[in-house]
N, C-alpha and C positions, 0 to 999 in steps of 0.2 A: 264672440271670444277672438281674442288673437292669436295669432299663430305661433306654435312652439318658437323656440330660440334655436340654432343650428345645433345639431346633435341631441334634442330633447325626443323624447319618445313620444310621438305623436296621440292625439285624443282618442277615444273611442268612437266609434261610428261603424258603419257598415264597410265591408272588407274592401269595396271600391274606394271610399273615401279614406279609411285607413292607409291602403298602399299608395293612393295619391299624394296624402300630407306626409308619408313616410318620403317618397321619392324627392318632394319638394326640400325636404328637411336633409336628407342626406347631400341634396345637390348644393345646398348654402354651405353646408359644413364642408363638401369638398371644394367650393371656392374660397372659404375660411383657409382652409389647409395649403391653397396654392398660394393666397398671399402671404402666409407664415412661411412657405417654403423661400419665397422671393426676398422674405426678409431673414434668411438666413437661421431660421430656426433648426435646432438640431433634428436630422432626420429619425432619429431614434424615437423623439418624443412625437412625432407627427406621425409613424405608422402605429404607433402604439396607441394614440389617441382616435385614429381612425377605427381601428380594432375595437377600442371601447365604445365608439359611437355606434358601430355595427351590431355589437353585442347587444345593445340597448333594444335597438328595433328587431333584431332575431329573437331576443326572450319574449317580448311584447307581442310578438306574431305568434310565437309558442304558446304563449299564455293563452290567446286568442282562440286557439284550436286545440289545445291539449290540456285536459284538466289537472292540477297539481299532483293528484294522488294516482294519477292513471300510470299504467305499468309501462312506461315509455320514459327514456332518459336522451337528454340530447348533448353532443360534445362537436367542439370546434376541433378539425382536423387539420395535418399540413402547414401552411404557414401562417394560417388563420389559428391554427392550435398553438402558434411560437405567441401568438399575441401580437403579431405585426402584419400590416395590410398596405400595401402600396395602393395608388388611387385607383387601377383597374385591376386588383389581384382578384382571382377566384375566392370565393366564400365557400370553404369546403366543411361539410355538416356530416355528422355521423349520428342517427338515431340508433340507439340500441333497446333493442326489444325482443322477446322471445316469437316466434312464429306465429303463436294463436293471438298475441296481442298484436304484430302487424296486420294480420288480416281481419280483426278487430277495430282498429284505427285506422283502415286504408284510407276511407275517404278523408279523415281528419287530418291524415299527413298530406294527401294530395293538395287540400285546400291550404295547409301550411306551406308547402312548396310554393303555390302561386301564387300567396300573398307577396313573398319574398321576390321572386319573378318579378311581380306588377310594380313591385317597390325599387325595382331597378338593379336590384343585386345579382352579380353575376353568379349563379349557385352550382356547386357541384355537391351531390350529396350520395348518401348510400345508406338504406335500412338493412341491419343485420342482428341477429342473436348473438350471445358470447360466443357460441361455437361455430358460427357462420365466421365471426371474425379469426377466430383461430384458423380456420379452413382457407379464409382468402389471403390474409398475411402470409401462412404458409405457402400458398402458391406463387404469390406476388410479393416481390420485396417492396417495391412501391407502394402497397397497400400497409405492410408491414411498417414501414417507416411514416406515414401518413398516421396511423395508430399511435404511433411512438409518441407523439408530440400529441397526444389528444387533451384537450382543456375543457372541462365540464362547465356547460351553460346552463344545464338544468338536469342534474344527476345527483341523488343522494350517495353518501359514501359507498355504502354496500355495492351498489351500481359501478361508481369509481373502481372498487377493490375488483370487481369482477372483470371488467374490462382490462385491467392490469394483469389479471390472472390469466386472461386469455390469450395473451401474447407473451406469457412467461417463457424465459430462456429453455425451462424446460419441457415446453410444447413447440416452439417453434423458433427458428434461428437462435441458437445460441451462438454465444460471443464469436467463437471460432469462423462459422459459418456467416454470421452477419458481416463481420470484418472482409472474409473473402469475397463475398457478393458484391458489396458496396465498393470495395477496391475496383472489382472487374467493372462494375456499371461506371465508376469515375472513368477508368482507362476508355472504354467504350466510347463514352461520351467526349472524351477530348478527342478521341479518333474523327468522331464526324466532323469537330471544328478544325481538323487538319494537325491537331495535337500543338497547337501553337494559340496564345492569346493576341499574335500580333496579325489579327485579320483586319481588314480594311473596314469592315461592317461587323464588329463585334457582337457577340452576344453575352450581354451583361450578367446572365442568370447562368446560363449552363454551359458557356464557353470555358477552356482553361483558364483557372485562375479567376473566375467568376462567383458570384455569390452562392451557387449550389456547392462548389468548392469547400467553402466555409461551412455551410449546412451540413456536409457530409461529414465533416470530422467533428461537429457536435452530435450527429447522429450516432457516429463511433465511439465518441467517448461516451454516449450515454448507456450504449449495449455493454461496453467493454468496463467501463470503470464505474457506472452507475450515476454519473452525471453529466449534464450537456453544460454546465457552467466550466468556460474554460480556464477560469482563474483558478477554481478550484484544481486542475490538473497540475498547476504549480507545487502544492503541497506534497503532491504525490511523486514529482520528480518527471512528470511527463513532459511538460512545457516550462520554458523559462519566462520570468516577468517579460522581458524585452521581446520574447516572441508574442505573448498573448497582448503585449500593447501594440506589437506591429499589426497583429492580426485584424483588431479591433478598430485600430486606425484606418487598415485599408479596406475592412467589410462598411465602415460608415460612409468611406468616400464613394464606395461602389452604389452603395445604398442610395447617396444623394443622387447620384447620375441617373439611377433605375427610376427614383420617384420623378426626377425632372422629365425623363421620357416618356413616362406614364402620361404623364401632364401634356407633353407637345403631342404624344399620337394621339392621346384621347381613347384609346383603348389598351388593350392588354398587349404590349409590344415589348419584347425583350432585345430585339436586335437593334443594336445602335446604328441605323442607317445613315447614308448620306441625306437624306431626307431632313433630317433631326440634329446632326451634329454641329453646324454651324449655328443654327437657332439655339441649342443646348450650352453652347460654350457662351454665348452673349447671355444668356439669361443666367448661367451660373458666375458672371461677373470678369469673363477671361477677356482681355484686350489685346489687339495686335502691338508688337513692339520689337525692334530689333528684326525686321526681315522674317519674323516667325509669325504666323497667322494664330488668332486665339482660339482656334480649333484646333490646331496643331498641339498648343499647349496643353488643351484638355484632353487630347488623346492622349499624348505621353504619359501624363498622369496618371490615365488608364493602364496603359501596357505597362507602366512600372508598378502599379498596385497589383496588376494580375500576375505579374512574374514573381512578388514577394510572395502573394498567397500561395501559388505553386512551391517555392520554394521550400517554406514554413512547412506546407502540407506535405510534401515529400518525408519531412524530418518528424513528423508527427504519426505518419503512416507506418514508419520504420518502428517506431516506440511502442504503437499499438501492436503490431505484430511481435515485439519480443515480449511484451505483456501477455499476449495469449501464448507464444509459444516456449516463453522461458529464455534465460539469459543464454547466449549461442556459445559455444566451445571456440575459442580464439585459434586460429592457426597463423604463427608467427610468419611474417614476411622477413623481415631482417630487425634490426635492433630497434628502429622505431616504429614500424608500423606493423599490422597484421590485420586479416581477415577475418570477420565477424558474420557467420552468415551471408558470403560474400561480400560484404560491405567493408572498403577498405577504413580502418581505424587506426588514430594514432595511439601507441602503448603506454605512453606517459599520459598520467591525468592533467599535469600543466602544460602540455603541448597546445600552441606553438610557445617557442621561448624567443623565438628571432623569426624576420622576413625568411631568411633563407631555410628554415623550417616548413616554412609556407610552400616553397618553390620545391623543395625537396618533396613534399605530399603529392605534386603533379608528376614529376619524375617519377616516382614509384608508380604511381597510377598509370601512365603510361607505359610502362614496362612490363605490364600484366593484361594478359586479356580477359582473365577470369574474374575480372572484378564488377559487382553489379551496379555500383554506386558509391559514393561517399556514405560513411556510418553517420547517423543523426546526432550523435555527441561529438565528434569530428568536425560535423558541418556545423554545429551550432559553435563550438570553440572558437572555429576559422571564422564565422560570423562576428562573435564578439571581439575578436583580433584584428578585424578589418582597419579599424580607426587607427591601428599603430603601424600599419601597412605603408610604406613609403610610395611616393611616386619616383617614375625613373631618374629625375631630374636631383634628387637628394639621396638616392640611393647609393650605396658603396661599390666600386667596381666588382666586387666578388659576385654581388646579387644581378650586375649586367651579365657577367659572363654565364651565372647560373640560369637565366633568361634564354639569353643564345642557345645554351645548350639545350634547352626544352626544344627550340624551333629547329633544331638540328637532329634531335634524338627519334625516337620511335612516335607515331601518330599526333605530330606538332598540331594538326588542325585541331584533333579531338582536345587536345590539351588546350588552346586557345579558346573553343569552345566552352569547356567546363570553367576555366578561370573567368570567363565573361558571364555565365549563369550565376557562378558563385561571388560576384561582384569584386574579385579579385582584379582582373583586368581594367576595371574602372578606376581601381585605386592605384593600379601601376601607372597607367596611361589616364591621365584627367581628361583629355580632350575624348576618351572613348564614353567614358561617364556620361557628358554632354551629349552625345547622340544617342545612349543608350533608352530605347523606348520614343525616340523622336520620329515622327511619322510625317510624310510631307501630302498634304490634301489634294491629290490627284489618283487618277487612276494607271498610271506608268508604275509608280513606286508602290506595290503591294506589300512592302513589308517596312518595319522599321527601320534605321540607318543600321542599327547594331545587328538585327537580324539578316539585313541584306548583307553587311559586311561577313557575317559569318557563312551565309549561303556561298557567296563567293569564295571563301577560303574552302568550303566545303568542294566544291567544284574543283578546286587546286587540287586538290587531294584527290580527288577521282582521276585526275590525268596521270596521276603516279603509280594508280591501281593497276594490276595485271588485268582485271577486267576492262575490255575496250567498252567505253560508251559511246554507240553509235551515234550519237546527236553530234559529236564533236568528230570531222573528218582527220584532222592533223593532229588534234591535240595530243595523242598517246606518242606521236612521232617526235614531236618537238621537246614534251618534257625530258627526255633522257639527255637532251643537250646541254641542260642547265647544270653550270658548274655548281651553283651554289642557290638550291630551291628555296634557301630561307630567306634570301632576299626578295623573291617574289611574293611571299608568304606576308613579310613585312610591308610592301607595297599594296597587295590586298588589304592589308589591316588599316592603311592610311588612306585608302585610294577616296574615301568618303568622309573621313572623319574632320573636315571642316565643315559641312553642312550644318546651318541654320545660324551661321555668324553673319549674315547679310553681306558677304562677299563672294568671290569665285571660290568657290569649295576647292577646287583644284589646284588654286595656287595657295590659298592658307593650309590646305593639306600638304602642300609640298613643303612649306617651311615647318609644320610640325614633323614633316618624315626627315627632313635634316638635321634639325635640332634633336631629334632622338637618336638617329645615327652618329652623329658627333658625340653626344653624351655617352653611348653605351660602348663605344671604342671601334665601330666599323672603321675600316680604311676607308680614305676619301674617294678610291674607285666606286666601292662597294655603296657607300652613301649617296654618291652620285647618281648612282643608277637606280636607286631607290625614291632619291628626289624625283628624278626626270620620270619615273613610271605613274607617281602620283600626278605630277603635274601634266602629264599627256596622256592620262588615261581614256580620255573619251579621244582621242586624235586618230585612232585607226576606225574606231567605230564611224563617226562623222566623214570621215573620209570615203568609206565603203559606201555608206546609205546615200549620200548626198554629192557625191563626184561620180564621175564616170572613170571607172577604174580600168576600163579599156584604152582610156587615152594614155599612150606612153608620157606624155607632158604631167600628168596627175601622179602617175607613179614616180616618176623621176622627183616632184616635189615631195612628196612623201618619203620616200628613200633617203632624200635629202636631210628631211626634219630628224628621221631615224638614226641615220648617219652608219652603224653597223649592225652585224646579224644577231649578236648577243642582245641588244636592245630589242631587235625585232622579235626574237623567240619570247622574250619576257613579255614584251607588249602584246602579241597575238593570244598568249596564254590568258593575260589578264582581261583581254578584250572579251574572249568567250567567256570566261568566268563571269565576267560582271554583267554582261547581257542576260544570260542565263540565271544568274542571281536575281536578277530584277523582278520577273515576273515568272509564273511557269509559262505564261502563254507566248512570251516574246520570243525565246528563242525558236527559230523554226529552220526548215533547211533551207530556205532563201539564204539566211544571214549564215548559217552554216559556209555554204559556198562564197558568198561575198568574202566573208573573212580569210576563208582558204585562196581564193583567186588572189587576195591582196597580198596573203602572206608569201604565194609562190612567186608571183609578179616583182614583188619587191625583193625578195631574196636573189631573185635572177638579176635584178638591177643592181644591186650590190656586189653581185659576183662579176658583175661586167666592168662595174668601177663607176662611179657617181661622173666622172670626167667623159663617159662615153655613154649619153643618153641614147636609147633607141628611138630612132625615126620612125614615124608612121609606116614609111616604105619600107622600112627594113621589118618592122611588124608585121605587115601584110605579106611579104615574103616568107617568114618564118612560118606564119599561120599556113600559108597557102600550101608549100612543102610539107606541112606536119600532116595536114589534112589529106592531100594526095597521098601521102605514104599509108595511111589509115585505109582508105578506099581500095588502095592497090592490094593492101592485105587480104583484104576480102574477095580478091579475083576482078575488081574492075579495072576493065582496060584503060591505058593511056588516051585513047579518043573519045570515050565515054566521058573519062575524068575532065577533059578539056572542054566537052560539051555542056556537061552541067556545069563548071565554073564559069562558061561565057554567061550563063542565064543567071547568075549571081551579081548582086552589087559590088562594086570594088571596095566600098567602105566596109561591108561584112567580114572581109579579109583583115582589115587593121582591128575593129572593133571585137571580132568571135573570137571565141576558142577555137582549137582543130578538130575537136571531138564534136563540135557544135556545126561547124561548117561541113563536116563529111556527113553528117546527118541529114542536114536541110539539103545537101546533093542529092542523098539518096532519094529524099523525098520527091524530088523533080521529076523522077523517071514517072515516063507514061502521060505526064502533064501537057495537053493541050491548049492551044491560045483560047484564052476566054475560061479556062478551068479555074475552079477553087479547090485549092489541095491545104487540109490541115492535118497536121500530125501532133501526136501527144507522146511524149515520154517520162516516165518518172525520173526525178530528179537522184542521181546515185547514192545510195544507202538511206533514201528517204522515200518511202513509198508514197506518202501522202502528198507530197511536192511534184510539180509537174512543170515541164516545159511547155509551152504550146508555140508550135510554128505555123503561121498562115500567110500562104501565097494567093494572091488573085490578082485580077485587073483592079486596076485604081479607080475609085470614083468617092464623090464626095458622101460623108456620111459612114464610111467604112470603119473607121477607128471606134466611133461612137455605137456602130451596131457590134463590134465584138467585144466591145468592154461592157456592154448591156446584157449580151448573152451570156458571157462568161460569168456575170453577176448572178443572173437567174440559174445558172447553173450550181451555184453555192460556190463559187471559186474568187477569193480575193485575190487581185494582183498586187504583186510585190515591184515587180518592174516590167516595164514595156521597152522595146526597141523596134524603132520604127525606119524602114529602109526603103528607098525607092530602086526598083530594080528595073533591068533594061525593058523597053517595049511597053512602057507604062503598067508595070505591075509592081507590086508591093511586096515587101519581105519583112513581115512583121512578127517578132519572137514575144511572148510574155512567160514572165515566170510567176506561177500562181500557187495559192496553198488552199486547201478548204476553209471556208470561213467557220465551219462549224466540223470538227474532227469526227464526229458521229456519222457524217454523211459524205462520204467521199464518191464522186462520181469516177466511174470507168473511164480510161480513156477513150476508150472506143466510142462512147457515147458523147463524149465532148466532142471528138472528130466529126460524128456524124450530125450532130446538133449546129454546130458552127458552119458546116459545109452547107447545110440546109438553108439556114437563115443568110447566109452571105452570096448564095446562088439565088435568091428572091428581091423581093422590093424590100429597100432598106428603111422607106419613109414609116413601117408601121411599127420596127423595133423599138420597143420603150423598154428602161428598165422597171424593175418592180418597186410598188409603193412598200414602204413597211414601217411601221411604227418605231420611234426610237425607243431605244431601251430605258427604263426607268435612272439608272446610274446616271446616264449621260447629260441627264437634264442639271444635274447639279455642277456641271463643269465647262459651261459656258465660256469658249475661248473668242474673244474679236478676233473677225478674220483678218489676217496680212495679207495684202496682194503685192506683190512686187516684179518689176520687169528688169531683165539687164540683156543687153547685146552679147551675143556669143560669136564665136569663129563661124564662118559659114552662111554669114547671112541670116540667121535667126533669133528668135526673141525668146529668151528665158523666163518662164512664167513661174513665180513661187509662190504658192498658197500655203499658208497657215489657217487653219481653223479646228472646229470641233468636230472628232469623226462622229460618223454614224453610220447604218448599213447603207449601201447605195450610194454613198456622197460620190466616188468616182465616175459611177456612171452618170450621176446627174452633172458633174462637171464636165465630163467629156461632151453629152449633150449640149450645154452651154455653149462648148467650143465648137460645137456644129452650127449650132444657129448664128454664131458670127464669123463664118465661113474661113474657120481658120483650118490648118492643117497640123496635125502633131506628127512631129518626127520622132520623139523620146520622151519618155516618162519616168520617173523614179517615186515610188510610192513607198511612204512611211509613216508608221503609225506608232505613236509612243501615248500608250494610255488612251485617252479621249481627247489626245491631242494627234491631228493627221499633218503632216508636212510634206506637201506634195512638189513636184519640178517636172515641168513640162518646157520642150522645146517646140515652140509654134511659128507658123509664118502665115501671112496672107499672099492672098494672089492675085496677081496683077491683070490687067486686060488682056494681057498675052500669056496668062497661064503660068508665068512664072511665080517662084516663092520669094517672097519680100520679106523683109522684118517688120514688124507694128509700128507704125507712127505714132505720134502721141493721141491723135485722134481715135485711133483704133484700139489703142491701150486703156484710155479712158471708157471707151464704149464696152471693152470686155471685163473692166473693173466693175462698171456699173451692173452687167448682167451677172458676174459672178455673185455682186453683194446681195443684188435680188432673189437669186438661188439661195444662198444661204442665210438670209434673213427669213425668208419662206420658211425655212426648216425651224427657226427660233419660234416662231410664230405656232 
């Protein structure tokens, strides 16, 4: 006998033969579905067809085990009950039977379930009586929801009616309670995913705006209205035809992503991980173009879909609430707006009659702190009016003035966020619409461009708050100096708006900002400031993280580019907000101090005048005297101060801060020749960040040993400053932060471990070996190694490569094996990208430091590549 076609019920035989034949048939059908998926067959047809094929096998297995006239009934529940099955979705079944029948048919049911397992079906099942269904559903709303979507597979009409009666609103979960519980469930589920769909690895099913949100609306409609068909909600005024069409369009798009994800993962996977994103984008037909990767296009489609699902879902939740609670009593605000159960609503059914009405809505919203949100009817009216809302280039001057009033009024950032979420900002500034939902396929930018922009604006708003944010040392002091904060908000709005166009986004954004400022009527000076901030928004960050800001020449160059204190104030605040808004993990104590130090040094340089740059000798003298004053204030005698200073390197006074120098000096008390002294102190206002000072006799491998030990202690080095002291000693300083904020070593433990290690044999000190995190495997960066000569006869090594745990320790060990000395190091990590700078020298036959010649450079390049290529393997 020839085998059955894909999807056909298998022939009779032993249970083992039946299960094997069923597994084979289901496998062939799965392959056929995958081929049809790749041929762009409608995904609703595919999930429905898979459910029908599974139905055939489930019902035949039931017939093999349970007599037709037996006192048991079989139902599909959950997603399977809806009649849709994705490639690896669970097969959820409910057997309805009274307790006596359950006991009587226990062996038959065990055989039935075993058959399905052996056939390869991912089975979930429950055996309950009608009263047990009532009890279970009442105790757990997820059980209630699953039964709510039950579909009979082998159940006569009376049994179906009995199941419906078992979960009737009179017994369990009446409409109000069901709605409140499902709404709370939705909120908690969103909270577990960070209350945003803009995650780098979003959950297509359970994340905000995912398929579960659409299903929740169906469940609510079924319990409250009596139908799960959203189209039927049009007739009762709960949804507009356009809203239903949008929900269905986005549901199909999300379903297609989920179907493809299941195929790629070959398992029940709902999280769109980096492992699958590029492959799925290719499988769905996306291609790279105009500097935008195919995966970025696919993900932008997801983020936009999820955002729209959330937006329409919020409206429908309100309407369900009104269906249950009744029409609210309106509380007038003014002639145009009112509150309905705390939601802001337009009083005129014809609203909006003009674009000015739309901006008036946001103005009224900003003036009230008691608004829960936008009323669903007004939100829908706004959505329908968006196509008629002009962009700023074609808007009249009165609308320009109204927009600027919003920026100058109360809650300007909240207003911009609302405008963005409701689609108004994208209409007003078309370039913002182009970056809405736009992600960048890396680990540095953890938000879409529009969400990052809103996060930056939120950070700027926090600087104006009366509640001091301890993450930012100077921001709350600088903010009050701004004469027109709205200009900084405009710069924040435009700073990344040029991304995704294939050019320098700072320059493209600067062009956009200038055109916007000119069009809406800002004066030339104001427009120039906004444009300059957008073009230079990366200047302060790159200067602080990639250059030595203790060098007076670096400060003078930066101050010359900034030119005046007003620009400096704006740039400092924008830089802090930008870095902190890029990733929750990116802003740390080290970056805070870097930006604060650069800001302070530049402000002093501007006050002194750019025509009077500070020389290194002057800086050293100023630092020495300031450190002396600090020590004297704590009772240190002049003679002791001079003795301590004499044991410290001169360059330290040029490059250090006075408090740092005074701390190092005190640390030298009691140190005898040959001693190792380590001191640790927290960075001011940041308990988790530390400064580590190491004073020791110099010897080969010392720097490598320090780095390896700090790595073992779970401390990530952000900056290393290596100075040679008198009498063959070293003065090394490290800025460190915990690699894992959950495990912060005590300063005393760091001191003891380092002193113990450095007092022993250094040859045995090795960095720990760690497994590379999963997500880093998808962001391989081709190593870039460069060399430059610096002042003072040193060679600067620049290294760009994929970051990983223990990278710095391995690099410094490679430097050690090449017999090189490290004099300075700056460590920067941007997502998966490490960008490190080292100042190194070779040692000649007389023990003198020399820059690296070409032979040495090539040897070091080869050794580093071998180290990094070993990681790739």
